[in-house]
C-alpha positions as CSV (number, residue, x, y, z in Angstrom):
1,M,-37.9,-2.3,-7.0
2,A,-37.3,-4.4,-3.9
3,F,-36.2,-8.0,-3.1
4,L,-37.8,-8.0,0.4
5,V,-41.4,-7.3,1.3
6,R,-43.7,-8.1,4.2
7,H,-46.4,-10.8,3.9
8,E,-49.4,-10.4,6.1
9,T,-49.1,-13.9,7.4
10,W,-45.5,-15.2,6.6
11,G,-43.6,-12.1,7.7
12,T,-40.6,-10.9,5.6
13,I,-40.1,-12.8,2.4
14,D,-37.1,-12.7,0.0
15,S,-37.5,-13.1,-3.7
16,T,-33.9,-14.1,-4.2
17,V,-34.1,-17.4,-2.4
18,P,-36.0,-20.4,-3.8
19,D,-38.4,-20.8,-0.9
20,L,-38.8,-17.0,-0.3
21,G,-37.1,-17.5,3.1
22,C,-40.4,-18.9,4.6
23,G,-40.7,-22.3,3.0
24,K,-43.1,-21.2,0.2
25,P,-42.6,-21.4,-3.6
26,W,-42.5,-18.3,-5.7
27,E,-45.8,-19.3,-7.4
28,T,-47.7,-18.8,-4.1
29,V,-47.2,-15.0,-4.5
30,H,-46.5,-14.5,-8.2
31,R,-49.7,-14.0,-10.2
32,A,-51.7,-15.4,-7.3
33,R,-55.5,-15.0,-7.3
34,P,-56.5,-13.2,-5.3
35,G,-53.3,-11.2,-5.0
36,A,-50.9,-12.0,-2.2
37,P,-51.1,-9.6,0.8
38,L,-47.7,-8.0,0.3
39,T,-46.6,-4.5,1.6
40,C,-43.5,-2.4,1.5
41,R,-41.4,-2.7,4.6
42,E,-40.8,1.0,4.6
43,C,-44.0,2.8,3.4
44,Q,-46.5,-0.1,3.9
45,H,-47.9,0.4,0.4
46,R,-49.0,-2.6,-1.6
47,M,-46.3,-4.5,-3.5
48,V,-46.6,-6.6,-6.7
49,P,-44.4,-9.6,-7.5
50,V,-42.6,-9.4,-10.8
51,R,-40.4,-11.7,-12.9
52,S,-38.3,-9.9,-15.6
53,S,-37.6,-11.3,-19.1
54,R,-34.2,-12.3,-17.8
55,G,-35.7,-14.3,-14.9
56,L,-35.0,-11.7,-12.1
57,R,-37.6,-12.0,-9.4
58,F,-38.4,-8.8,-7.4
59,F,-41.3,-6.7,-6.1
60,R,-42.5,-3.3,-7.2
61,H,-44.9,-0.8,-5.7
62,A,-48.5,-0.8,-6.9
63,A,-49.9,2.4,-8.4
64,L,-50.2,5.6,-6.4
65,A,-47.3,4.7,-4.1
66,P,-46.1,7.5,-1.8
67,K,-42.5,8.7,-1.8
68,C,-40.3,5.8,-0.6
69,S,-36.6,4.9,-1.1
70,M,-37.8,1.6,-2.6
71,T,-39.9,3.2,-5.4
72,G,-37.1,4.1,-7.8
73,G,-33.7,5.6,-8.3
74,E,-31.9,2.2,-8.5
75,S,-30.9,0.8,-11.9
76,I,-31.2,-2.8,-13.0
77,D,-27.4,-3.1,-12.6
78,H,-27.7,-1.9,-9.1
79,H,-30.2,-4.6,-8.2
80,L,-28.3,-7.3,-10.1
81,L,-25.1,-6.4,-8.2
82,K,-27.0,-6.5,-4.9
83,L,-28.3,-9.9,-5.9
84,E,-24.8,-11.1,-6.8
85,L,-23.3,-9.8,-3.5
86,A,-26.0,-11.7,-1.5
87,H,-25.3,-14.9,-3.4
88,A,-21.6,-14.5,-2.8
89,A,-22.0,-13.9,0.9
90,R,-24.3,-17.0,1.2
91,A,-21.8,-19.1,-0.8
92,A,-19.1,-18.1,1.7
93,G,-21.2,-19.4,4.6
94,F,-22.7,-16.1,5.8
95,F,-26.3,-15.1,6.2
96,A,-27.2,-12.3,3.8
97,E,-30.1,-9.8,4.1
98,Y,-31.2,-6.9,1.9
99,E,-31.8,-3.3,3.1
100,V,-30.8,-3.8,6.7
101,S,-31.1,-0.6,8.7
102,A,-29.4,0.6,12.0
103,H,-31.7,0.9,15.0
104,D,-31.1,4.6,15.1
105,G,-31.5,5.0,11.3
106,S,-27.9,6.2,10.7
107,W,-27.3,3.7,7.9
108,R,-29.0,1.1,5.7
109,A,-26.9,-1.6,4.1
110,D,-27.7,-2.8,0.6
111,V,-26.6,-6.3,1.7
112,M,-25.7,-7.2,5.3
113,A,-23.6,-10.3,5.6
114,T,-23.6,-11.9,9.1
115,S,-21.4,-14.7,10.3
116,P,-23.2,-17.9,11.6
117,D,-22.3,-17.0,15.2
118,G,-23.6,-13.4,14.7
119,K,-20.3,-11.9,15.9
120,Q,-19.2,-10.5,12.5
121,R,-21.2,-8.1,10.3
122,V,-20.1,-6.7,6.9
123,A,-22.1,-4.3,4.9
124,L,-21.7,-4.9,1.1
125,E,-22.7,-1.6,-0.6
126,A,-23.5,-1.3,-4.3
127,Q,-22.6,2.3,-5.2
128,L,-23.1,2.9,-8.9
129,S,-24.2,6.5,-8.8
130,P,-21.8,9.5,-8.1
131,I,-21.3,10.5,-4.5
132,P,-18.9,13.0,-2.9
133,P,-15.9,11.4,-1.2
134,E,-16.8,13.2,2.0
135,E,-20.3,11.7,2.1
136,I,-19.1,8.2,1.5
137,Q,-16.4,8.5,4.2
138,A,-19.0,9.8,6.7
139,R,-21.2,6.8,5.9
140,T,-18.3,4.5,6.3
141,T,-17.5,6.0,9.7
142,R,-21.1,5.5,10.8
143,Y,-20.8,1.8,10.0
144,E,-17.6,1.5,11.9
145,E,-19.1,3.3,15.0
146,H,-21.6,0.4,15.1
147,G,-19.0,-2.3,14.7
148,V,-19.9,-3.0,11.1
149,A,-17.2,-3.5,8.5
150,V,-18.0,-2.3,5.0
151,C,-16.9,-2.6,1.4
152,W,-18.2,-0.4,-1.4
153,F,-18.6,-1.8,-4.9
154,G,-18.6,0.4,-8.0
155,I,-18.3,-0.1,-11.7
156,T,-16.6,3.1,-12.8
157,P,-13.6,5.0,-11.4
158,R,-14.9,7.9,-9.5
159,P,-13.4,10.3,-7.0
160,W,-14.8,8.4,-4.0
161,V,-13.3,5.1,-5.1
162,G,-10.2,4.3,-3.1
163,S,-11.0,6.8,-0.4
164,V,-12.8,4.0,1.5
165,P,-12.6,0.2,1.4
166,S,-13.9,-0.4,-2.2
167,L,-13.7,-2.6,-5.2
168,L,-14.5,-1.9,-8.9
169,V,-16.4,-4.7,-10.6
170,N,-17.7,-5.4,-14.1
171,P,-20.4,-7.8,-15.2
172,N,-19.8,-10.3,-18.0
173,G,-21.7,-9.8,-21.2
174,D,-24.7,-11.8,-20.1
175,K,-24.5,-10.3,-16.5
176,S,-24.6,-13.9,-15.2
177,S,-21.4,-13.3,-13.1
178,W,-19.2,-10.4,-12.1
179,A,-15.4,-9.9,-11.9
180,V,-13.2,-7.5,-9.9
181,S,-11.5,-5.0,-12.2
182,A,-9.7,-2.9,-9.5
183,G,-9.1,-2.7,-5.8
184,I,-6.9,-5.8,-4.9
185,A,-3.1,-5.5,-4.8
186,R,0.0,-7.4,-3.7
187,I,3.5,-6.1,-2.9
188,S,6.6,-7.4,-4.6
189,K,9.8,-6.3,-6.2
190,L,9.4,-5.1,-9.8
191,D,13.0,-6.0,-10.5
192,E,16.0,-7.4,-8.6
193,Q,17.7,-4.0,-8.5
194,A,14.8,-2.3,-6.7
195,S,15.7,-0.9,-3.3
196,F,12.1,-1.6,-2.0
197,Q,9.0,-3.5,-3.0
198,Q,6.1,-2.0,-4.9
199,W,2.4,-2.5,-5.0
200,T,1.0,-4.3,-8.2
201,P,-2.6,-5.1,-9.1
202,V,-4.1,-8.6,-8.7
203,G,-6.3,-9.6,-11.6
204,D,-8.6,-12.5,-12.6
205,V,-10.6,-12.4,-9.3
206,S,-14.3,-13.2,-9.4
207,L,-16.7,-11.1,-7.3
208,A,-17.7,-14.3,-5.5
209,D,-14.0,-15.0,-4.5
210,A,-13.4,-11.4,-3.5
211,V,-16.5,-11.4,-1.2
212,A,-15.4,-14.7,0.3
213,W,-11.9,-13.3,1.0
214,I,-13.3,-10.2,2.6
215,L,-15.7,-12.2,4.9
216,S,-13.1,-14.8,5.8
217,G,-10.4,-12.1,6.6
218,K,-8.2,-13.5,3.9
219,M,-7.7,-9.9,2.7
220,Q,-8.2,-6.6,4.5
221,P,-8.3,-2.9,3.6
222,H,-4.9,-1.3,3.8
223,K,-3.5,2.2,3.6
224,P,0.0,2.2,2.2
225,L,2.6,3.1,4.9
226,S,6.0,3.0,3.1
227,L,7.3,5.0,0.2
228,A,5.3,2.7,-2.1
229,K,2.2,4.8,-2.3
230,S,0.9,3.7,-5.7
231,V,-0.3,0.6,-7.4
232,L,1.8,0.2,-10.6
233,D,1.1,-1.7,-13.7
234,I,4.0,-4.1,-14.2
235,T,4.3,-3.1,-17.9
236,N,4.2,0.7,-17.9
237,R,4.9,1.4,-14.2
238,Q,1.9,3.6,-14.0
239,W,-1.5,3.3,-12.3
240,P,-3.5,0.6,-14.1
241,S,-6.1,2.0,-16.4
242,S,-8.8,-0.2,-15.0
243,W,-8.2,1.5,-11.6
244,T,-8.2,5.2,-12.7
245,G,-9.9,5.3,-16.1
246,S,-9.0,8.4,-18.0
247,T,-8.5,10.5,-14.9
248,L,-5.5,11.1,-12.7
249,H,-7.4,9.9,-9.6
250,Q,-5.3,7.9,-7.2
251,W,-6.4,5.4,-4.6
252,H,-5.5,5.8,-1.0
253,I,-6.7,2.4,0.3
254,W,-7.0,-1.0,-1.3
255,W,-7.5,-4.6,-0.3
256,T,-4.6,-7.0,0.3
257,A,-3.5,-10.0,2.2
258,S,-2.2,-9.5,5.7
259,R,1.3,-10.8,4.7
260,Y,1.6,-7.9,2.2
261,A,0.4,-5.4,4.7
262,E,3.2,-6.6,7.1
263,I,5.8,-6.3,4.4
264,D,4.7,-2.7,3.7
265,A,4.8,-1.9,7.5
266,Q,8.3,-3.4,7.7
267,Q,9.5,-1.3,4.8
268,D,8.1,1.8,6.5
269,R,9.9,0.9,9.8
270,E,13.2,0.3,8.0
271,Y,12.9,3.6,6.1
272,R,12.2,5.5,9.3
273,E,15.1,3.8,11.0
274,Q,17.4,4.9,8.1
275,I,16.2,8.5,8.5
276,N,16.8,8.4,12.3
277,L,20.2,6.9,11.8
278,A,21.1,9.6,9.2
279,M,20.1,12.3,11.7
280,L,22.1,10.6,14.5
281,R,25.0,10.1,12.1
282,A,25.1,13.8,11.4
283,E,25.0,14.5,15.2
284,S,27.4,11.7,16.2
285,P,28.6,8.7,14.2
286,M,29.2,6.7,17.4
287,K,25.6,7.4,18.5
288,A,24.3,6.2,15.2
289,F,26.5,3.0,15.5
290,R,25.1,2.3,19.0
291,A,21.5,2.8,17.8
292,R,22.0,0.5,14.8
293,T,23.9,-2.3,16.6
294,Q,22.6,-1.9,20.1
295,I,26.2,-2.4,21.3
296,E,26.8,-0.2,24.4
297,Q,29.9,-1.9,25.9
298,I,32.5,-0.4,23.5
299,S,35.3,-0.7,26.1
300,R,34.7,-4.4,26.6
301,L,34.5,-4.9,22.8
302,K,37.8,-3.0,22.4
303,S,39.5,-5.3,25.0
304,L,38.2,-8.4,23.3
305,V,39.3,-7.3,19.8
306,L,42.7,-6.4,21.2
307,Q,43.1,-9.8,22.8
308,Q,42.3,-11.6,19.5
309,F,44.0,-9.3,16.9
310,N,47.1,-8.2,18.9
311,N,50.4,-8.8,17.2
312,N,54.0,-7.8,17.5
313,A,53.3,-4.5,15.8
314,T,50.3,-3.6,17.9
315,R,51.5,-4.1,21.4
316,S,48.9,-2.3,23.6
317,S,45.5,-0.6,23.7
318,A,47.3,2.7,23.1
319,D,48.3,1.4,19.6
320,F,44.6,0.9,18.7
321,H,42.6,3.6,17.1
322,I,38.8,3.1,16.7
323,R,36.4,5.1,14.7
324,I,33.3,4.8,12.6
325,D,34.6,4.7,9.1
326,S,32.4,5.4,6.0
327,N,35.0,3.7,3.9
328,Y,34.0,0.5,5.7
329,A,30.2,0.8,5.5
330,D,29.9,2.8,8.7
331,G,31.4,-0.1,10.7
332,L,33.5,0.5,13.8
333,A,37.0,0.1,12.4
334,F,39.8,-1.0,14.7
335,Y,43.0,0.4,13.4
336,G,46.3,-1.0,14.6
337,Y,50.0,-1.1,13.5
338,R,50.9,-3.8,11.1
339,W,54.3,-4.6,9.5
340,N,54.6,-2.9,6.1
341,G,57.0,-5.5,4.8
342,S,60.1,-3.2,4.7
343,G,62.5,-3.3,7.6
344,T,61.1,-2.2,10.8
345,G,58.5,0.2,9.4
346,R,54.9,0.0,10.6
347,D,51.7,1.1,8.9
348,I,48.4,1.7,10.7
349,K,45.7,-0.2,9.0
350,P,42.3,-1.7,10.0
351,L,42.7,-5.1,11.7
352,V,39.0,-5.7,11.9
353,V,35.7,-3.9,11.3
354,V,32.8,-4.5,13.7
355,C,29.2,-4.4,12.4
356,P,29.6,-2.7,9.0
357,D,26.2,-2.0,7.6
358,I,26.2,-4.7,5.0
359,L,23.5,-7.1,6.1
360,G,20.8,-5.4,4.0
361,G,22.2,-6.7,0.7
362,R,25.3,-4.5,0.5
363,R,28.5,-6.4,-0.5
364,W,31.7,-6.5,1.6
365,G,34.4,-5.9,-0.9
366,N,37.2,-5.1,1.5
367,N,40.1,-7.4,2.4
368,V,39.5,-6.8,6.1
369,P,38.0,-9.2,8.6
370,V,34.5,-8.3,9.9
371,A,33.0,-9.1,13.3
372,F,29.4,-9.4,14.4
373,P,27.5,-10.4,17.5
374,A,26.9,-14.1,17.7
375,T,23.2,-13.5,17.2
376,Y,24.0,-12.5,13.6
377,R,25.4,-16.0,12.7
378,D,22.6,-16.9,10.2
379,Q,23.0,-13.6,8.3
380,L,26.7,-14.0,7.4
381,S,26.5,-16.5,4.6
382,G,28.8,-15.4,1.7
383,I,30.9,-13.1,3.9
384,K,34.5,-14.2,4.0
385,D,36.7,-14.0,7.1
386,A,33.8,-13.2,9.4
387,W,34.1,-13.4,13.2
388,L,31.5,-13.7,15.9
389,F,31.7,-12.3,19.5
390,D,29.7,-12.6,22.7
391,L,30.5,-9.8,25.1
392,E,28.7,-11.4,28.0
393,R,30.9,-14.5,27.7
394,N,33.9,-12.5,26.7
395,L,34.5,-14.7,23.6
396,I,35.3,-14.1,20.0
397,W,35.8,-16.8,17.3
398,A,35.9,-17.3,13.6
399,A,32.5,-18.0,12.1
400,E,34.1,-20.6,9.8
401,P,37.3,-21.9,11.5
402,K,40.2,-22.4,9.1
403,S,41.5,-25.9,8.7
404,S,45.1,-26.6,9.4
405,I,47.3,-28.2,6.7
406,V,47.2,-31.6,8.5
407,S,43.4,-31.6,8.9
408,A,43.0,-30.5,5.3
409,A,45.2,-33.3,4.0
410,L,43.4,-35.8,6.2
411,A,40.0,-34.7,4.9
412,S,41.3,-35.0,1.3
413,W,42.6,-38.5,2.0
414,Q,39.3,-39.6,3.7
415,S,37.2,-38.3,0.8
416,A,39.3,-40.4,-1.7
417,T,39.1,-43.6,0.5
418,T,35.5,-44.6,1.2
419,D,36.0,-48.2,2.5
420,D,38.7,-49.6,4.9
421,E,38.5,-53.0,3.3
422,A,39.7,-51.5,0.0
423,L,43.1,-50.6,1.6
424,P,46.0,-52.8,0.6
425,E,47.1,-55.3,3.2
426,R,50.4,-54.7,5.0
């Protein structure tokens, strides 16, 4: 069975388009008398036009055909899927050709989708029969070496699925359209308490939409980078049955939008940073603090904090003790003497904590001021008694300045009096 054959006069003709790709109707070759001069593009044997009971138009080899890849081995589902892939590519604005081969014979695409400017080529491969993962990976590599992207389409979970860019699809009952059953995922939090986001399946996608998204670049093949290595069903938190069937086979690559790939990459970067910080913290808490905050001028920071938080109890730099304190979220705690409320006794307590590790969602439950570089201003909402500093300008100030009693009273009076004309005359 083949969709493309060579006509002695018209060149290559395509049974899947109304005008055969050469401006001629199907009737000019189907049941024509005498028979149309059609030959196989591979073995040059005579070809016969056929229309199936379901209306599918194709060509088959005449009797006594030699061995040829077009003479058999492909099921009706395989041909129907190739037909659907070509229709989807054309609907997306691409040119689509069947059985396109490389010049060196290293590959032959079931359907080659080519952009109108000719710069982008994507092979759409219908792979319904079993194939070892190593072989399909080698075939994918050969495409990539020629600058051709590829997506493999199957209908049953098999060991090769998910080892290369692939989608599982299923036809509707009448096989008039196909839908994607596995291979597209998004990343999101499964619940609010989750420490990182997880991959979940995307359903209700038609094959036509999926092909359009692939060709337009709306989605891309992605290998998971972060700790989220699986696609989990939202209900049972396991691989979706449509992805793996009854096996324990797991996918290693799936299709997703670029924004989800970026989230995954960011999660991976943050995790690696945490590992590096943990190793630095074990070596030197101060090294870990410098790496996390990028603050190198500790002496200037100490002078600035002393200037702002000095009091009668803490008189000089010698009265300050600074250290990374795990009790204060690994922030740089500035300890100084404070009156303990009894006579002349003094207690050493933290006056301020610089850059505690609380901006990733951890709460600050300590009754101690915190200070961050001015560049952190937009990340401090909900943190009380926060301070900002700029070491280059040698400035430190409260993120939300406290109102004086007089200004607070004035604001209250102004909110109650909205119109000067409403005031009583003197």
